C-alpha positions as CSV (number, residue, x, y, z in Angstrom):
1,X,76.4,79.6,107.9
2,X,75.3,80.9,104.3
3,X,75.8,78.5,101.8
4,X,75.0,80.8,99.0
5,X,77.7,83.1,99.7
6,X,80.4,83.5,97.1
7,X,83.7,82.3,98.4
8,X,86.4,85.0,97.7
9,X,90.4,84.5,97.7
10,X,90.8,86.5,100.7
11,X,88.0,84.4,102.5
12,X,89.8,81.1,101.2
13,X,93.3,82.6,102.5
14,X,92.0,83.6,105.7
15,X,90.3,80.2,106.3
16,X,93.9,78.4,105.3
17,X,95.4,80.5,107.7
18,X,93.0,79.8,110.7
19,X,94.0,76.2,110.2
20,X,97.6,77.0,110.4
21,X,97.1,78.3,113.8
22,X,97.3,74.6,114.8
23,X,100.4,74.2,113.2
24,X,102.2,77.3,114.3
25,X,100.8,77.4,117.5
26,X,99.3,81.1,117.4
27,X,95.6,81.7,117.3
28,X,95.4,83.0,113.9
29,X,91.8,82.0,113.7
30,X,90.7,84.9,115.7
31,X,91.4,87.1,112.7
32,X,88.5,86.3,110.8
33,X,86.3,86.2,113.8
34,X,87.4,89.8,114.9
35,X,87.3,91.2,111.4
36,X,83.9,89.6,110.3
37,X,84.5,90.2,106.4
38,X,83.8,86.8,105.2
39,X,81.2,84.2,106.1
40,X,83.3,81.5,104.6
41,X,86.5,82.5,106.4
42,X,84.2,82.8,109.8
43,X,83.0,79.4,109.3
44,X,86.3,77.8,109.0
45,X,87.7,79.9,111.7
46,X,85.1,78.6,114.2
47,X,86.1,75.2,113.1
48,X,90.0,75.7,113.4
49,X,89.1,77.1,117.2
50,X,87.7,73.7,118.1
51,X,90.6,71.9,116.8
52,X,92.9,74.4,118.4
53,X,91.2,74.2,121.9
54,X,91.4,70.3,121.5
55,X,95.2,70.5,120.7
56,X,95.8,72.6,123.9
57,X,93.7,70.2,126.1
58,X,95.5,67.1,124.5
59,X,99.1,68.7,125.2
60,X,97.9,69.5,128.8
61,X,96.7,65.8,129.2
62,X,100.2,64.8,127.9
63,X,101.7,66.9,130.3
64,X,99.9,65.9,133.4
65,X,100.2,62.4,132.5
66,X,104.0,62.7,132.2
67,X,104.4,64.5,135.3
68,X,102.5,61.9,137.3
69,X,104.1,58.8,135.9
70,X,107.5,60.4,135.9
71,X,108.0,60.3,132.4
72,X,106.4,57.4,131.4
73,X,103.5,59.3,129.7
74,X,106.0,60.2,127.4
75,X,105.3,56.9,125.4
76,X,101.9,58.5,124.7
77,X,103.2,61.6,123.1
78,X,101.9,60.6,119.4
79,X,98.5,61.2,120.7
80,X,99.4,65.1,120.9
81,X,99.6,65.0,116.9
82,X,95.9,63.7,116.6
83,X,94.6,67.1,116.1
84,X,96.6,67.5,113.1
85,X,94.4,65.2,111.0
86,X,91.4,67.6,111.3
87,X,93.6,70.5,110.7
88,X,94.7,69.4,107.3
89,X,91.2,67.9,106.5
90,X,90.1,71.6,106.8
91,X,92.9,73.0,104.9
92,X,91.9,70.7,102.1
93,X,88.1,71.9,102.6
94,X,89.0,75.4,102.7
95,X,91.1,75.3,99.3
96,X,88.5,73.4,97.5
97,X,85.7,76.2,98.7
98,X,83.8,73.6,100.8
99,X,81.4,74.4,103.4
100,X,81.7,71.3,105.2
101,X,83.0,70.7,108.9
102,X,86.2,68.9,109.2
103,X,86.6,65.1,110.1
104,X,86.7,65.1,113.9
105,X,85.2,68.5,114.6
106,X,81.9,68.2,117.2
107,X,80.4,71.6,116.8
108,X,80.8,72.9,120.2
109,X,82.6,76.0,119.5
110,X,80.7,76.6,116.6
111,X,77.5,76.7,118.9
112,X,79.4,78.7,121.6
113,X,80.3,81.4,118.9
114,X,77.0,81.1,116.8
115,X,76.4,85.1,117.5
116,X,79.5,85.8,115.3
117,X,78.6,86.4,111.7
118,X,79.9,88.2,108.6
119,X,78.8,91.8,108.8
120,X,76.4,92.8,105.9
121,X,78.1,95.1,103.3
Protein backbone atom coordinates (compact mmCIF):
# COMPACT_ATOMS: atom_id res chain seq x y z
CA UNK A 1 0.00 0.00 0.00
CA UNK A 2 1.39 3.35 -1.01
CA UNK A 3 0.14 5.90 1.52
CA UNK A 4 1.67 8.79 -0.41
CA UNK A 5 -0.55 8.26 -3.44
CA UNK A 6 -3.14 11.01 -3.80
CA UNK A 7 -6.73 9.87 -3.43
CA UNK A 8 -8.77 10.66 -6.51
CA UNK A 9 -12.53 10.95 -6.81
CA UNK A 10 -12.59 7.93 -9.10
CA UNK A 11 -10.56 5.91 -6.58
CA UNK A 12 -12.88 6.87 -3.76
CA UNK A 13 -15.92 5.94 -5.86
CA UNK A 14 -14.44 2.57 -6.80
CA UNK A 15 -13.55 1.90 -3.15
CA UNK A 16 -17.14 2.59 -2.05
CA UNK A 17 -18.47 0.44 -4.90
CA UNK A 18 -16.21 -2.38 -3.71
CA UNK A 19 -17.82 -2.33 -0.29
CA UNK A 20 -21.28 -2.09 -1.87
CA UNK A 21 -20.70 -5.57 -3.28
CA UNK A 22 -21.43 -6.99 0.17
CA UNK A 23 -24.75 -5.15 0.31
CA UNK A 24 -25.81 -6.03 -3.25
CA UNK A 25 -24.42 -9.55 -3.38
CA UNK A 26 -22.45 -8.94 -6.59
CA UNK A 27 -18.63 -9.00 -6.59
CA UNK A 28 -18.05 -5.35 -7.60
CA UNK A 29 -14.73 -5.45 -5.73
CA UNK A 30 -13.28 -7.24 -8.78
CA UNK A 31 -13.47 -4.04 -10.87
CA UNK A 32 -10.59 -2.18 -9.16
CA UNK A 33 -8.58 -5.39 -8.92
CA UNK A 34 -8.86 -5.96 -12.66
CA UNK A 35 -8.50 -2.31 -13.74
CA UNK A 36 -5.41 -1.64 -11.56
CA UNK A 37 -5.68 2.13 -11.97
CA UNK A 38 -5.82 3.48 -8.43
CA UNK A 39 -3.87 2.20 -5.40
CA UNK A 40 -6.51 3.50 -2.99
CA UNK A 41 -9.30 1.62 -4.79
CA UNK A 42 -7.21 -1.55 -4.92
CA UNK A 43 -6.45 -1.35 -1.19
CA UNK A 44 -10.14 -1.09 -0.31
CA UNK A 45 -11.15 -3.70 -2.92
CA UNK A 46 -8.88 -6.23 -1.19
CA UNK A 47 -10.55 -5.48 2.14
CA UNK A 48 -14.01 -5.71 0.57
CA UNK A 49 -13.07 -9.07 -0.95
CA UNK A 50 -12.34 -10.46 2.51
CA UNK A 51 -15.61 -9.16 3.91
CA UNK A 52 -17.47 -10.61 0.90
CA UNK A 53 -15.88 -14.03 1.41
CA UNK A 54 -16.78 -13.83 5.11
CA UNK A 55 -20.37 -13.04 4.23
CA UNK A 56 -20.59 -16.03 1.87
CA UNK A 57 -19.05 -18.34 4.50
CA UNK A 58 -21.43 -17.11 7.23
CA UNK A 59 -24.44 -17.52 4.97
CA UNK A 60 -23.30 -21.05 4.06
CA UNK A 61 -22.87 -21.98 7.72
CA UNK A 62 -26.29 -20.55 8.52
CA UNK A 63 -27.86 -22.58 5.70
CA UNK A 64 -26.07 -25.75 6.82
CA UNK A 65 -27.08 -25.21 10.45
CA UNK A 66 -30.70 -24.61 9.46
CA UNK A 67 -30.71 -27.72 7.28
CA UNK A 68 -29.18 -29.95 9.96
CA UNK A 69 -31.49 -28.72 12.74
CA UNK A 70 -34.62 -28.82 10.55
CA UNK A 71 -35.09 -25.07 10.70
CA UNK A 72 -34.14 -24.32 14.30
CA UNK A 73 -30.89 -22.82 13.02
CA UNK A 74 -33.05 -19.99 11.74
CA UNK A 75 -32.75 -18.48 15.20
CA UNK A 76 -29.14 -17.68 14.27
CA UNK A 77 -30.20 -15.63 11.24
CA UNK A 78 -28.98 -12.24 12.64
CA UNK A 79 -25.42 -13.62 12.66
CA UNK A 80 -25.49 -13.55 8.84
CA UNK A 81 -25.60 -9.75 8.98
CA UNK A 82 -22.37 -9.36 11.00
CA UNK A 83 -20.27 -8.60 7.87
CA UNK A 84 -22.31 -5.43 7.37
CA UNK A 85 -20.44 -3.84 10.30
CA UNK A 86 -16.98 -3.87 8.63
CA UNK A 87 -18.66 -2.99 5.33
CA UNK A 88 -20.11 0.22 6.76
CA UNK A 89 -16.81 0.99 8.49
CA UNK A 90 -14.97 0.49 5.20
CA UNK A 91 -17.34 2.78 3.31
CA UNK A 92 -16.84 5.50 5.92
CA UNK A 93 -13.06 5.13 5.70
CA UNK A 94 -13.16 5.23 1.89
CA UNK A 95 -15.29 8.38 1.96
CA UNK A 96 -12.83 9.99 4.41
CA UNK A 97 -9.79 9.07 2.25
CA UNK A 98 -8.34 6.80 4.93
CA UNK A 99 -5.95 3.94 4.15
CA UNK A 100 -6.72 1.99 7.34
CA UNK A 101 -8.14 -1.54 7.41
CA UNK A 102 -11.81 -1.84 8.46
CA UNK A 103 -12.77 -3.30 11.82
CA UNK A 104 -12.87 -7.09 11.74
CA UNK A 105 -10.70 -7.61 8.64
CA UNK A 106 -7.76 -9.94 9.23
CA UNK A 107 -5.72 -9.35 6.08
CA UNK A 108 -5.85 -12.91 4.74
CA UNK A 109 -7.13 -11.88 1.32
CA UNK A 110 -4.78 -8.88 1.32
CA UNK A 111 -1.80 -11.20 1.67
CA UNK A 112 -3.23 -13.57 -0.97
CA UNK A 113 -3.63 -10.66 -3.39
CA UNK A 114 -0.31 -9.00 -2.54
CA UNK A 115 0.78 -9.12 -6.19
CA UNK A 116 -2.16 -6.97 -7.32
CA UNK A 117 -0.93 -3.38 -7.36
CA UNK A 118 -1.74 -0.24 -9.31
CA UNK A 119 -0.04 0.11 -12.67
CA UNK A 120 2.57 2.83 -12.93
CA UNK A 121 1.49 5.63 -15.23
